[in-house]
ChimeraX commands (.cxc) that place a marker at each C-alpha (Angstrom):
marker #1 position 72.27,-92.36,60.17 radius 0.5
marker #1 position 72.02,-89.04,62.03 radius 0.5
marker #1 position 72.03,-89.14,65.83 radius 0.5
marker #1 position 72.46,-85.46,66.59 radius 0.5
marker #1 position 71.70,-82.12,65.08 radius 0.5
marker #1 position 72.96,-78.78,66.33 radius 0.5
marker #1 position 69.45,-77.33,66.26 radius 0.5
marker #1 position 67.10,-80.29,66.09 radius 0.5
marker #1 position 68.18,-82.21,69.18 radius 0.5
marker #1 position 68.37,-85.96,69.50 radius 0.5
marker #1 position 66.79,-87.83,66.61 radius 0.5
marker #1 position 64.80,-91.02,66.28 radius 0.5
marker #1 position 67.98,-93.09,65.95 radius 0.5
marker #1 position 68.22,-92.93,69.73 radius 0.5
marker #1 position 64.72,-93.78,70.97 radius 0.5
marker #1 position 63.52,-92.33,74.23 radius 0.5
marker #1 position 63.18,-95.71,75.92 radius 0.5
marker #1 position 66.75,-96.72,75.06 radius 0.5
marker #1 position 68.07,-93.34,76.21 radius 0.5
marker #1 position 66.22,-93.60,79.55 radius 0.5
marker #1 position 67.49,-97.13,80.23 radius 0.5
marker #1 position 71.02,-96.07,79.32 radius 0.5
marker #1 position 70.73,-93.05,81.60 radius 0.5
marker #1 position 69.75,-95.21,84.56 radius 0.5
marker #1 position 72.53,-97.69,83.87 radius 0.5
marker #1 position 75.26,-95.13,83.24 radius 0.5
marker #1 position 74.72,-92.50,85.90 radius 0.5
marker #1 position 76.75,-94.07,88.64 radius 0.5
marker #1 position 79.50,-92.43,90.68 radius 0.5
marker #1 position 82.14,-93.38,88.07 radius 0.5
marker #1 position 80.16,-91.56,85.37 radius 0.5
marker #1 position 79.60,-88.34,87.26 radius 0.5
marker #1 position 82.34,-85.90,86.31 radius 0.5
marker #1 position 83.00,-82.44,87.59 radius 0.5
marker #1 position 84.59,-79.57,85.75 radius 0.5
marker #1 position 88.30,-79.48,86.76 radius 0.5
marker #1 position 88.96,-76.63,89.14 radius 0.5
marker #1 position 85.29,-75.63,89.27 radius 0.5
marker #1 position 84.29,-73.27,92.05 radius 0.5
marker #1 position 80.91,-71.93,92.98 radius 0.5
marker #1 position 80.17,-68.36,92.08 radius 0.5
marker #1 position 79.90,-66.09,95.09 radius 0.5
marker #1 position 76.09,-66.03,95.07 radius 0.5
marker #1 position 75.92,-69.83,94.98 radius 0.5
marker #1 position 78.62,-70.55,97.55 radius 0.5
marker #1 position 76.15,-70.36,100.41 radius 0.5
marker #1 position 74.31,-73.56,101.23 radius 0.5
marker #1 position 71.06,-73.45,99.38 radius 0.5
marker #1 position 67.75,-73.73,101.20 radius 0.5
marker #1 position 65.02,-74.08,98.59 radius 0.5
marker #1 position 62.31,-74.03,101.25 radius 0.5
marker #1 position 63.13,-70.51,102.41 radius 0.5
marker #1 position 64.07,-69.13,99.00 radius 0.5
marker #1 position 67.81,-68.71,99.70 radius 0.5
marker #1 position 68.67,-69.13,96.01 radius 0.5
marker #1 position 70.66,-67.05,93.54 radius 0.5
marker #1 position 68.41,-64.87,91.34 radius 0.5
marker #1 position 68.76,-67.05,88.22 radius 0.5
marker #1 position 67.88,-70.20,90.17 radius 0.5
marker #1 position 64.84,-68.44,91.66 radius 0.5
marker #1 position 63.65,-67.54,88.18 radius 0.5
marker #1 position 64.15,-71.13,86.95 radius 0.5
marker #1 position 62.18,-72.35,89.96 radius 0.5
marker #1 position 59.30,-69.99,89.07 radius 0.5
marker #1 position 59.30,-70.86,85.36 radius 0.5
marker #1 position 59.46,-74.63,85.92 radius 0.5
marker #1 position 56.88,-74.71,88.74 radius 0.5
marker #1 position 54.19,-75.68,86.21 radius 0.5
marker #1 position 56.00,-79.01,85.81 radius 0.5
marker #1 position 55.01,-80.03,89.32 radius 0.5
marker #1 position 52.21,-81.50,87.22 radius 0.5
marker #1 position 53.63,-84.44,85.24 radius 0.5
marker #1 position 50.75,-83.93,82.81 radius 0.5
marker #1 position 52.15,-80.49,81.96 radius 0.5
marker #1 position 55.65,-81.97,81.57 radius 0.5
marker #1 position 54.35,-84.62,79.15 radius 0.5
marker #1 position 52.44,-81.97,77.16 radius 0.5
marker #1 position 55.68,-79.96,76.87 radius 0.5
marker #1 position 57.51,-82.97,75.38 radius 0.5
marker #1 position 59.22,-84.41,78.45 radius 0.5
marker #1 position 59.25,-88.22,78.28 radius 0.5
marker #1 position 58.61,-90.31,81.39 radius 0.5
marker #1 position 61.37,-92.90,81.93 radius 0.5
marker #1 position 61.07,-96.32,83.55 radius 0.5
marker #1 position 64.17,-96.05,85.73 radius 0.5
marker #1 position 64.92,-93.96,88.80 radius 0.5
marker #1 position 68.57,-93.05,89.51 radius 0.5
marker #1 position 69.91,-93.47,93.06 radius 0.5
marker #1 position 73.21,-94.71,94.49 radius 0.5
marker #1 position 73.59,-95.94,98.09 radius 0.5
marker #1 position 75.77,-93.53,100.04 radius 0.5
marker #1 position 75.32,-90.69,97.53 radius 0.5
marker #1 position 71.56,-90.30,97.37 radius 0.5
marker #1 position 69.39,-89.96,94.33 radius 0.5
marker #1 position 68.67,-87.94,91.25 radius 0.5
marker #1 position 65.23,-89.41,90.63 radius 0.5
marker #1 position 63.44,-90.02,87.35 radius 0.5
marker #1 position 64.89,-88.07,84.42 radius 0.5
marker #1 position 62.03,-86.81,82.25 radius 0.5
marker #1 position 63.94,-85.62,79.17 radius 0.5
marker #1 position 62.77,-83.50,76.28 radius 0.5
marker #1 position 65.06,-84.85,73.57 radius 0.5
marker #1 position 64.21,-82.05,71.14 radius 0.5
marker #1 position 65.90,-79.56,73.47 radius 0.5
marker #1 position 69.29,-81.33,73.55 radius 0.5
marker #1 position 71.59,-79.31,71.29 radius 0.5
marker #1 position 74.69,-77.07,71.43 radius 0.5
marker #1 position 73.07,-74.23,73.37 radius 0.5
marker #1 position 70.82,-73.84,76.36 radius 0.5
marker #1 position 68.16,-71.57,77.64 radius 0.5
marker #1 position 68.15,-71.59,81.46 radius 0.5
marker #1 position 64.38,-71.09,81.38 radius 0.5
marker #1 position 63.85,-74.26,79.29 radius 0.5
marker #1 position 65.77,-77.17,80.89 radius 0.5
marker #1 position 66.35,-80.31,78.85 radius 0.5
marker #1 position 65.41,-82.57,81.79 radius 0.5
marker #1 position 62.97,-82.42,84.71 radius 0.5
marker #1 position 63.90,-84.59,87.72 radius 0.5
marker #1 position 61.17,-86.24,89.79 radius 0.5
marker #1 position 61.18,-88.47,92.83 radius 0.5
marker #1 position 58.23,-90.69,93.79 radius 0.5
marker #1 position 55.82,-89.06,96.24 radius 0.5
marker #1 position 53.82,-90.71,99.06 radius 0.5
marker #1 position 51.49,-92.63,96.71 radius 0.5
marker #1 position 54.16,-93.02,94.02 radius 0.5
marker #1 position 53.13,-89.91,92.07 radius 0.5
marker #1 position 56.06,-87.94,90.61 radius 0.5
marker #1 position 57.26,-84.99,92.71 radius 0.5
marker #1 position 59.43,-82.38,90.91 radius 0.5
marker #1 position 62.78,-81.91,92.68 radius 0.5
marker #1 position 65.28,-80.44,90.18 radius 0.5
marker #1 position 66.13,-79.61,86.59 radius 0.5
marker #1 position 69.08,-80.70,84.47 radius 0.5
marker #1 position 70.71,-79.04,81.50 radius 0.5
marker #1 position 72.52,-80.91,78.71 radius 0.5
marker #1 position 74.59,-79.00,76.13 radius 0.5
marker #1 position 76.41,-80.69,73.25 radius 0.5
marker #1 position 80.08,-79.72,72.98 radius 0.5
marker #1 position 80.67,-78.72,69.35 radius 0.5
marker #1 position 83.74,-76.63,70.11 radius 0.5
marker #1 position 82.00,-73.61,71.65 radius 0.5
marker #1 position 82.90,-72.15,75.04 radius 0.5
marker #1 position 81.78,-74.20,78.03 radius 0.5
marker #1 position 78.40,-73.06,79.36 radius 0.5
marker #1 position 77.81,-71.61,82.80 radius 0.5
marker #1 position 74.74,-71.13,84.96 radius 0.5
marker #1 position 75.00,-67.74,86.59 radius 0.5
marker #1 position 78.81,-68.08,86.51 radius 0.5
marker #1 position 78.87,-71.74,87.70 radius 0.5
marker #1 position 80.51,-74.04,85.11 radius 0.5
marker #1 position 78.69,-77.11,83.85 radius 0.5
marker #1 position 80.07,-80.60,84.54 radius 0.5
marker #1 position 81.93,-82.35,81.71 radius 0.5
marker #1 position 79.81,-85.32,80.54 radius 0.5
marker #1 position 77.68,-86.94,83.20 radius 0.5
marker #1 position 74.96,-88.38,80.98 radius 0.5
marker #1 position 74.84,-91.18,78.39 radius 0.5
marker #1 position 74.39,-88.75,75.49 radius 0.5
marker #1 position 76.51,-90.35,72.72 radius 0.5
marker #1 position 78.52,-87.19,71.99 radius 0.5
marker #1 position 80.83,-84.86,73.93 radius 0.5
marker #1 position 78.67,-82.68,76.16 radius 0.5
marker #1 position 78.24,-80.78,79.41 radius 0.5
marker #1 position 75.50,-81.25,81.98 radius 0.5
marker #1 position 74.35,-79.55,85.16 radius 0.5
marker #1 position 71.83,-80.48,87.84 radius 0.5
marker #1 position 70.15,-77.54,89.59 radius 0.5
marker #1 position 68.14,-78.39,92.71 radius 0.5
marker #1 position 65.54,-75.62,92.55 radius 0.5
marker #1 position 62.55,-77.58,93.84 radius 0.5
marker #1 position 64.12,-79.56,96.70 radius 0.5
marker #1 position 66.99,-78.61,98.99 radius 0.5
marker #1 position 70.25,-80.46,98.38 radius 0.5
marker #1 position 72.45,-80.17,101.50 radius 0.5
marker #1 position 75.48,-80.97,99.31 radius 0.5
marker #1 position 74.91,-77.90,97.14 radius 0.5
marker #1 position 72.67,-76.43,94.50 radius 0.5
marker #1 position 74.68,-77.97,91.63 radius 0.5
marker #1 position 75.69,-81.36,93.10 radius 0.5
marker #1 position 74.43,-84.24,90.91 radius 0.5
marker #1 position 73.24,-86.53,93.73 radius 0.5
marker #1 position 70.96,-85.39,96.54 radius 0.5
marker #1 position 71.03,-87.40,99.82 radius 0.5
marker #1 position 67.42,-86.27,100.43 radius 0.5
marker #1 position 66.16,-87.92,97.22 radius 0.5
marker #1 position 65.11,-91.55,97.15 radius 0.5
marker #1 position 63.65,-93.83,94.50 radius 0.5
marker #1 position 61.27,-95.41,97.01 radius 0.5
marker #1 position 57.92,-93.76,97.71 radius 0.5
marker #1 position 58.32,-91.20,100.51 radius 0.5
marker link #1:1,2 radius 0.2
marker link #1:2,3 radius 0.2
marker link #1:3,4 radius 0.2
marker link #1:4,5 radius 0.2
marker link #1:5,6 radius 0.2
marker link #1:6,7 radius 0.2
marker link #1:7,8 radius 0.2
marker link #1:8,9 radius 0.2
marker link #1:9,10 radius 0.2
marker link #1:10,11 radius 0.2
marker link #1:11,12 radius 0.2
marker link #1:12,13 radius 0.2
marker link #1:13,14 radius 0.2
marker link #1:14,15 radius 0.2
marker link #1:15,16 radius 0.2
marker link #1:16,17 radius 0.2
marker link #1:17,18 radius 0.2
marker link #1:18,19 radius 0.2
marker link #1:19,20 radius 0.2
marker link #1:20,21 radius 0.2
marker link #1:21,22 radius 0.2
marker link #1:22,23 radius 0.2
marker link #1:23,24 radius 0.2
marker link #1:24,25 radius 0.2
marker link #1:25,26 radius 0.2
marker link #1:26,27 radius 0.2
marker link #1:27,28 radius 0.2
marker link #1:28,29 radius 0.2
marker link #1:29,30 radius 0.2
marker link #1:30,31 radius 0.2
marker link #1:31,32 radius 0.2
marker link #1:32,33 radius 0.2
marker link #1:33,34 radius 0.2
marker link #1:34,35 radius 0.2
marker link #1:35,36 radius 0.2
marker link #1:36,37 radius 0.2
marker link #1:37,38 radius 0.2
marker link #1:38,39 radius 0.2
marker link #1:39,40 radius 0.2
marker link #1:40,41 radius 0.2
marker link #1:41,42 radius 0.2
marker link #1:42,43 radius 0.2
marker link #1:43,44 radius 0.2
marker link #1:44,45 radius 0.2
marker link #1:45,46 radius 0.2
marker link #1:46,47 radius 0.2
marker link #1:47,48 radius 0.2
marker link #1:48,49 radius 0.2
marker link #1:49,50 radius 0.2
marker link #1:50,51 radius 0.2
marker link #1:51,52 radius 0.2
marker link #1:52,53 radius 0.2
marker link #1:53,54 radius 0.2
marker link #1:54,55 radius 0.2
marker link #1:55,56 radius 0.2
marker link #1:56,57 radius 0.2
marker link #1:57,58 radius 0.2
marker link #1:58,59 radius 0.2
marker link #1:59,60 radius 0.2
marker link #1:60,61 radius 0.2
marker link #1:61,62 radius 0.2
marker link #1:62,63 radius 0.2
marker link #1:63,64 radius 0.2
marker link #1:64,65 radius 0.2
marker link #1:65,66 radius 0.2
marker link #1:66,67 radius 0.2
marker link #1:67,68 radius 0.2
marker link #1:68,69 radius 0.2
marker link #1:69,70 radius 0.2
marker link #1:70,71 radius 0.2
marker link #1:71,72 radius 0.2
marker link #1:72,73 radius 0.2
marker link #1:73,74 radius 0.2
marker link #1:74,75 radius 0.2
marker link #1:75,76 radius 0.2
marker link #1:76,77 radius 0.2
marker link #1:77,78 radius 0.2
marker link #1:78,79 radius 0.2
marker link #1:79,80 radius 0.2
marker link #1:80,81 radius 0.2
marker link #1:81,82 radius 0.2
marker link #1:82,83 radius 0.2
marker link #1:83,84 radius 0.2
marker link #1:84,85 radius 0.2
marker link #1:85,86 radius 0.2
marker link #1:86,87 radius 0.2
marker link #1:87,88 radius 0.2
marker link #1:88,89 radius 0.2
marker link #1:89,90 radius 0.2
marker link #1:90,91 radius 0.2
marker link #1:91,92 radius 0.2
marker link #1:92,93 radius 0.2
marker link #1:93,94 radius 0.2
marker link #1:94,95 radius 0.2
marker link #1:95,96 radius 0.2
marker link #1:96,97 radius 0.2
marker link #1:97,98 radius 0.2
marker link #1:98,99 radius 0.2
marker link #1:99,100 radius 0.2
marker link #1:100,101 radius 0.2
marker link #1:101,102 radius 0.2
marker link #1:102,103 radius 0.2
marker link #1:103,104 radius 0.2
marker link #1:104,105 radius 0.2
marker link #1:105,106 radius 0.2
marker link #1:106,107 radius 0.2
marker link #1:107,108 radius 0.2
marker link #1:108,109 radius 0.2
marker link #1:109,110 radius 0.2
marker link #1:110,111 radius 0.2
marker link #1:111,112 radius 0.2
marker link #1:112,113 radius 0.2
marker link #1:113,114 radius 0.2
marker link #1:114,115 radius 0.2
marker link #1:115,116 radius 0.2
marker link #1:116,117 radius 0.2
marker link #1:117,118 radius 0.2
marker link #1:118,119 radius 0.2
marker link #1:119,120 radius 0.2
marker link #1:120,121 radius 0.2
marker link #1:121,122 radius 0.2
marker link #1:122,123 radius 0.2
marker link #1:123,124 radius 0.2
marker link #1:124,125 radius 0.2
marker link #1:125,126 radius 0.2
marker link #1:126,127 radius 0.2
marker link #1:127,128 radius 0.2
marker link #1:128,129 radius 0.2
marker link #1:129,130 radius 0.2
marker link #1:130,131 radius 0.2
marker link #1:131,132 radius 0.2
marker link #1:132,133 radius 0.2
marker link #1:133,134 radius 0.2
marker link #1:134,135 radius 0.2
marker link #1:135,136 radius 0.2
marker link #1:136,137 radius 0.2
marker link #1:137,138 radius 0.2
marker link #1:138,139 radius 0.2
marker link #1:139,140 radius 0.2
marker link #1:140,141 radius 0.2
marker link #1:141,142 radius 0.2
marker link #1:142,143 radius 0.2
marker link #1:143,144 radius 0.2
marker link #1:144,145 radius 0.2
marker link #1:145,146 radius 0.2
marker link #1:146,147 radius 0.2
marker link #1:147,148 radius 0.2
marker link #1:148,149 radius 0.2
marker link #1:149,150 radius 0.2
marker link #1:150,151 radius 0.2
marker link #1:151,152 radius 0.2
marker link #1:152,153 radius 0.2
marker link #1:153,154 radius 0.2
marker link #1:154,155 radius 0.2
marker link #1:155,156 radius 0.2
marker link #1:156,157 radius 0.2
marker link #1:157,158 radius 0.2
marker link #1:158,159 radius 0.2
marker link #1:159,160 radius 0.2
marker link #1:160,161 radius 0.2
marker link #1:161,162 radius 0.2
marker link #1:162,163 radius 0.2
marker link #1:163,164 radius 0.2
marker link #1:164,165 radius 0.2
marker link #1:165,166 radius 0.2
marker link #1:166,167 radius 0.2
marker link #1:167,168 radius 0.2
marker link #1:168,169 radius 0.2
marker link #1:169,170 radius 0.2
marker link #1:170,171 radius 0.2
marker link #1:171,172 radius 0.2
marker link #1:172,173 radius 0.2
marker link #1:173,174 radius 0.2
marker link #1:174,175 radius 0.2
marker link #1:175,176 radius 0.2
marker link #1:176,177 radius 0.2
marker link #1:177,178 radius 0.2
marker link #1:178,179 radius 0.2
marker link #1:179,180 radius 0.2
marker link #1:180,181 radius 0.2
marker link #1:181,182 radius 0.2
marker link #1:182,183 radius 0.2
marker link #1:183,184 radius 0.2
marker link #1:184,185 radius 0.2
marker link #1:185,186 radius 0.2
marker link #1:186,187 radius 0.2
marker link #1:187,188 radius 0.2
marker link #1:188,189 radius 0.2
marker link #1:189,190 radius 0.2
view
């Protein structure tokens, strides 16, 4: 039974619903890992303010390219699957709902095509895009970076060695552009 392919992404052996439930159950503080000795690149070391556009150039471009996914309909059309569970941890904040496109999960990444879109519930419960997440399978290649910032080791329930990285391009995270949890994100309707 094949779970993973280096070019084809996650396969049917790991259904979307099971993956989403596992994600919600596994992404707790004990499962969030950081890259040992990781430091922010100089252009990302400044506190990020998404509202005023104080983002590194690559993050600005990702924000522009993924803006169409403010519409969950567009996300679904692009292959992102709506999960049932929202991820939040008291004292840390939230990540939101992880809409994953399982066909994109492989051993490489394109910063303009994130594997996951993160949404929090809006005032009437409608999804509101807040961030993107990248997932790259570790098949022995060099660790990926986003504009010089290293990815975290693990951090998701993908059943293989991997790296992941949250990038808060649609909502300010006072803890940093690449911090997994955002204290300004909640799973309750705003």
